[in-house]
C-alpha positions, 0 to 999 in steps of 0.5 A, a space after each residue: 512538493 508539499 513537505 507534509 506530503 513528502 513526510 506521509 509518503 515517506 511513512 507509508 513507504 517505510 512500513 510497506 517495505 517491511 510487509 510480507 510478500 512485498 518486493 519494492 515499493 516506489 513513488 513519490 509523495 503519495 502516489 505509491 506503486 507496491 510491487 509484490 513478490 508474486 502476481 496477486 495484485 488483484 486478489 489483494 485488492 479484493 481483500 483490502 476492499 472487503 475490509 474498506 480499503 480502495 486501491 488499484 491493481 494497476 498490473 498483476 503484481 502491482 498495487 497503486 495507492 494515490 490517497 487525497 493530499 489531505 489523508 489524515 494520519 489515522 486513515 494512514 495507520 488503518 491503511 497500513 494496519 489493514 494491508 499489512 494483515 492482508 499481505 500476511 494472510 497471502 504471504 507464500 513465506 
């Protein structure tokens, strides 16, 4: 795996694992699955899409992201910011 891809993936997984409503973050490199505590994946996908972030609701409780290998640090920061805010909105905590 390319070192930059591994580093970017590790950054994303580290932040996602601290988000409200996230049970587990798994995957390698930039192919990442985000397991939600509740079956809200489609709703989360819609909220993210409304904010300009495209993800895939792989199952009722898993969000899949697969950004391009050339994704910039600024794009990653935007995704993490938007995802964190959306998860705070839908969190049952």
